[in-house]
C-alpha positions in Angstrom: 28.2 -14.1 18.6 26.1 -16.6 16.6 23.8 -17.1 19.5 23.0 -13.4 19.6 22.1 -13.6 15.9 19.8 -16.6 16.5 18.1 -14.7 19.3 17.7 -11.6 17.1 16.2 -13.7 14.3 13.7 -15.3 16.7 12.5 -11.9 17.7 12.1 -10.8 14.1 10.0 -13.9 13.3 8.1 -14.3 16.5 7.5 -10.8 17.7 7.8 -8.5 14.6 6.2 -10.8 12.1 9.0 -10.8 9.5 8.5 -13.3 6.7 10.5 -16.5 6.6 12.2 -15.3 3.5 13.3 -12.1 5.1 14.5 -13.9 8.2 16.5 -16.3 6.0 18.1 -13.3 4.1 19.0 -11.6 7.4 20.5 -14.9 8.7 22.7 -15.2 5.6 23.7 -11.5 5.7 24.7 -11.6 9.4 26.4 -14.9 9.0 28.6 -13.4 6.2 29.2 -10.4 8.4 30.5 -12.5 11.3 32.8 -14.5 9.0 34.3 -11.2 7.9 34.7 -9.9 11.5 36.5 -13.1 12.5 39.1 -12.3 9.8 38.4 -15.4 7.8 40.4 -15.9 4.6 38.3 -15.7 1.5 41.1 -16.2 -0.9 44.9 -15.9 -0.9 44.7 -12.7 1.2 43.0 -12.2 4.6 39.8 -10.2 4.7 40.1 -6.5 4.8 38.4 -6.4 8.2 41.1 -8.5 9.8 43.9 -6.5 8.1 42.5 -3.1 9.0 41.2 -3.4 12.5 41.8 -6.9 13.7 39.3 -9.7 14.2 36.3 -9.2 16.4 35.5 -11.9 19.0 32.7 -10.2 20.9 30.2 -7.6 19.9 31.6 -5.0 22.3 34.7 -4.9 20.1 32.8 -3.8 17.0 33.5 -0.2 15.9 32.3 2.0 13.1 35.7 1.5 11.4 34.8 -2.3 11.0 31.5 -1.3 9.4 33.1 1.1 7.0 35.7 -1.5 6.0 33.0 -4.0 5.5 31.0 -1.8 3.2 34.2 -1.3 1.1 34.7 -5.1 1.2 31.3 -5.5 -0.3 31.8 -2.9 -3.0 35.1 -4.4 -4.0 33.3 -7.6 -4.7 30.8 -5.7 -6.9 27.6 -6.6 -5.0 24.5 -4.8 -6.4 23.5 -1.7 -4.6 20.2 -3.3 -3.5 22.1 -6.2 -2.0 24.5 -3.9 -0.1 21.5 -1.9 1.1 19.8 -5.0 2.5 23.0 -6.2 4.2 23.3 -2.7 5.7 19.7 -2.8 7.0 20.3 -6.2 8.6 23.4 -4.9 10.4 21.8 -1.7 11.6 18.8 -3.5 12.9 21.0 -6.1 14.7 23.1 -3.5 16.3 20.1 -1.6 17.5 18.8 -4.9 19.0 22.2 -5.5 20.8 22.2 -2.0 22.2 18.6 -2.6 23.6 19.8 -5.9 25.1 22.7 -4.3 26.8 25.3 -6.1 24.7 26.7 -2.8 23.4 27.3 0.5 25.1 27.1 2.5 21.9 25.6 1.7 18.5 28.5 1.7 16.0 25.9 1.4 13.1 24.0 4.6 14.1 25.7 6.6 11.3 26.1 3.7 8.9 24.9 4.9 5.5 23.3 2.5 2.9 24.0 3.0 -0.8 21.4 4.8 -2.9 19.3 2.2 -4.7 17.8 2.9 -8.1 14.0 2.9 -7.9 12.8 -0.6 -8.9 10.5 -0.7 -11.9 8.5 -4.0 -12.1 8.3 -5.8 -15.4 5.1 -7.2 -16.9 4.8 -9.5 -19.9 2.4 -8.9 -22.7 -1.0 -10.6 -23.2 0.5 -12.5 -26.1 3.3 -13.9 -23.9 0.7 -14.7 -21.2 -1.3 -16.7 -23.7 1.8 -18.6 -25.0 2.9 -19.4 -21.4 -0.4 -20.6 -20.1 -0.9 -22.7 -23.2 2.4 -24.6 -22.8 1.2 -27.4 -20.4 -1.6 -28.3 -22.6 0.5 -28.3 -25.7 3.4 -30.5 -24.4 3.7 -34.2 -25.3 2.8 -35.0 -21.7 -0.3 -32.8 -21.7 -2.5 -35.6 -20.2 -0.1 -36.5 -17.4 -1.0 -35.4 -13.8 2.0 -33.1 -13.6 1.0 -31.1 -16.7 -2.5 -30.8 -15.5 -1.1 -29.5 -12.1 1.2 -27.1 -13.9 -1.7 -25.7 -15.9 -3.7 -25.1 -12.7 -0.7 -23.4 -11.0 0.0 -21.0 -13.9 -3.6 -20.1 -14.3 -4.0 -19.5 -10.6 -0.9 -17.4 -10.3 -1.9 -15.1 -13.2 -5.5 -14.9 -12.1 -4.8 -13.9 -8.6 -1.4 -12.3 -8.5 -0.4 -14.2 -5.3 3.2 -14.5 -4.3 4.8 -17.9 -5.2 5.3 -18.6 -1.5 1.6 -18.1 -1.0 0.7 -20.3 -4.0 2.7 -23.3 -2.8 1.4 -22.8 0.8 -2.2 -23.2 -0.4 -4.2 -26.1 1.2 -7.2 -27.8 -0.3 -9.4 -26.1 2.3 -8.3 -22.7 1.0 -10.2 -23.3 -2.2 -13.8 -22.3 -2.7 -14.4 -23.2 -6.3 -18.2 -22.7 -6.0 -17.6 -19.1 -5.1 -14.6 -18.8 -7.4 -12.1 -17.7 -4.8 -9.1 -18.7 -2.7 -8.2 -17.9 0.8 -4.6 -16.7 1.0 -2.4 -16.3 4.1 0.0 -13.5 3.3 2.8 -11.8 5.2 2.4 -11.3 9.0 -0.4 -13.9 8.9 -2.8 -11.5 7.1 -5.5 -13.5 5.4 -7.3 -12.3 2.3 -9.8 -13.7 -0.1 -8.9 -13.4 -3.8 -11.4 -14.0 -6.6 -10.6 -16.4 -9.5 -11.4 -16.2 -13.1 -13.4 -19.0 -14.8 -10.4 -20.4 -16.6 -8.5 -20.8 -13.3 -11.6 -22.4 -11.7 -11.8 -24.9 -14.6 -8.1 -25.8 -14.3 -8.2 -26.2 -10.6 -11.4 -28.4 -10.8 -9.7 -30.6 -13.4 -6.5 -30.9 -11.3 -8.5 -31.9 -8.2 -10.6 -34.5 -10.1 -8.0 -36.0 -12.4 -4.4 -35.2 -11.4 -4.0 -34.7 -7.7 -5.4 -38.1 -6.7 -2.7 -39.7 -9.0 0.1 -37.6 -7.4 -1.1 -37.9 -3.7 0.9 -40.9 -2.5 0.1 -40.1 1.1 -2.6 -38.0 2.8 -1.7 -34.3 2.7 -3.5 -31.0 3.1 -1.3 -29.3 0.5 -3.0 -28.3 -2.7 -0.1 -28.6 -5.1 2.0 -31.7 -4.7 5.3 -32.7 -6.3 5.9 -36.2 -7.9 6.7 -37.6 -4.5 3.4 -36.5 -3.1 4.8 -33.8 -0.9 4.0 -30.1 -0.9 5.6 -28.4 -4.0 8.4 -25.9 -3.0 9.1 -22.5 -4.3 12.2 -23.8 -5.9 10.2 -26.6 -7.5 7.8 -24.2 -9.1 10.6 -21.9 -10.2 12.1 -24.8 -12.2 8.7 -25.6 -13.7 8.1 -22.0 -14.7 11.5 -21.7 -16.3 10.9 -24.8 -18.4 7.6 -23.5 -19.8 9.0 -20.0 -20.3 11.8 -21.4 -22.4 9.4 -23.4 -24.5 7.2 -20.2 -25.0 10.4 -18.3 -25.8 9.9 -15.8 -23.0 13.1 -14.4 -21.5 13.8 -13.0 -18.0 10.7 -14.3 -16.3 10.3 -15.1 -12.7 7.3 -16.1 -10.6 7.1 -12.5 -9.4 6.8 -11.4 -13.1 3.4 -13.0 -13.2 2.4 -11.1 -10.1 3.5 -7.8 -11.7 1.6 -8.9 -14.9 -1.6 -9.6 -12.9 -1.5 -6.1 -11.4 -0.7 -4.3 -14.7 -3.4 -6.1 -16.7 -6.0 -5.7 -14.0 -5.5 -1.9 -14.0 -5.5 -1.8 -17.8 -8.9 -3.4 -17.9 -10.6 -1.2 -15.4 -9.8 -2.5 -11.9 -9.8 0.0 -9.0 -6.4 0.6 -7.4 -7.7 -0.2 -4.0 -9.1 -3.6 -5.2 -5.7 -4.5 -6.7 -4.0 -3.4 -3.5 -6.2 -5.8 -1.5 -5.8 -8.7 -3.9 -2.0 -8.3 -3.9 -2.0 -8.0 -0.1 -0.1 -4.8 0.0 -0.2 -3.0 3.4 0.1 0.4 1.8 -1.5 1.6 -1.4 1.7 3.4 -2.3 3.2 0.1 -3.0 0.5 -0.6 -5.6 0.7 2.8 -7.2 3.8 1.9 -9.2 1.6 -0.3 -11.4 -0.7 2.6 -12.2 2.3 4.5 -13.3 3.4 1.7 -15.6 0.0 1.7 -17.2 0.0 5.5 -17.5 3.5 5.4 -19.1 2.4 2.7 -21.6 -0.7 4.8 -22.5 1.3 7.9 -23.1 3.5 6.0 -25.5 0.6 4.4 -27.3 -1.7 7.5 -27.5 -0.7 10.8 -29.1 -1.7 13.9 -27.1 -5.2 15.3 -27.8 -5.5 19.1 -27.9 -7.9 20.4 -25.4 -8.2 17.2 -23.4 -7.6 17.7 -19.7 -5.5 14.8 -18.4 -4.7 16.3 -15.0 -1.5 17.9 -13.9 1.4 15.7 -13.0 0.8 14.2 -9.5 -3.0 15.1 -9.7 -4.4 11.9 -8.1 -8.0 13.0 -8.5 -7.6 13.3 -12.3 -6.5 9.7 -12.5 -8.4 8.0 -9.7 -11.8 7.9 -11.4 -10.5 7.1 -14.8 -10.8 3.6 -16.2 -7.5 2.8 -17.9 -8.0 1.0 -21.2 -5.6 -1.6 -22.5 -3.3 0.2 -24.8 -0.4 -2.2 -24.7 1.2 -3.6 -27.8 -1.5 -6.2 -28.1 -4.5 -4.0 -27.5 -7.3 -4.7 -29.9 -5.7 -7.7 -31.4 -7.4 -11.1 -31.6 -4.8 -12.6 -29.5 -5.4 -10.1 -26.7 -9.1 -11.0 -26.8 -8.2 -14.7 -26.5 -6.9 -14.1 -23.0 -9.8 -12.0 -21.7 -11.2 -15.1 -19.9 -7.8 -15.4 -18.1 -7.6 -11.8 -17.0 -7.5 -11.0 -13.3 -11.0 -10.9 -11.7 -12.1 -7.3 -11.2 -14.7 -7.8 -8.4 -13.9 -6.0 -5.1 -12.2 -8.3 -2.6 -14.8 -7.8 0.1 -13.7 -11.1 1.7 -10.5 -9.8 3.1 -10.3 -11.3 6.6 -7.1 -9.6 7.9 -7.0 -5.9 9.1 -7.8 -3.4 6.3 -4.6 -2.3 4.6 -3.5 1.2 5.6 
């Protein structure tokens, strides 16, 4: 059964272009599912699957009753609805694959229903918090050490571009064009895009390349960001670095993706076009990017009292919003501190250097 899963995952990665992170999540989900079907003991009692329908040794023995019992098993263990939905999607996709391969006569997951998942609302931090966070490496006792200079460059780059953390750590030296103020980024499904940098990020990267990276690079490597052993920094390594600086800056509940959300929100607040933000983020569909415009609109409605006689467009009227430059009306709008981070704000130039297929 495990061999079928391995074959399915190779198809996802090689033929369908799924990201490594998604493939890893599917591997974990399907592995957990197989353990359940085998009737493994997870505690003092056998799993519900083994008790209700007996263990499954081959995929032809899988029934819709096993799937229903498995969903109950997950709910009893209080998995989040989003996690159950992902596991359900993995199982449905895998069963469809097995049916196409002739390993099943019928698809037991055809009517398998995923739980309703609350709409995800991304969280962005304020300009004040951005300023505190980006200042941390330079304010630490080890500010002149190579690692602190590297950290400064990484944080500046992440906020200036909105790239995913996996894309950040995957950058090579050749992906930098400091003269033009841009980076080349390989996104999901090998879609390349060119993302502009703000001057503060260019300065930090230039300093890192000149002063810090040569001291860290113990061996020859193409990787841009290196750990203390001279190897490419990992996502997990960056996550630990970010958590440390966030704690020092007294910013709670922050992840690398929070800076991506912050990039998009702040760019739109300061006049960027939605299509440009979509291309910089590497979203295939502009509908994925529209959630940030809604965040900005919600913040503006809270900050600005209604003006009698002013037409703001009916709800859902895209034309009324599309041509409107959205001012920064967040909690720090107009403050001296907000002005202090203007140089760090995401670049607003259109990303005409996108080299992958144009997002739909």
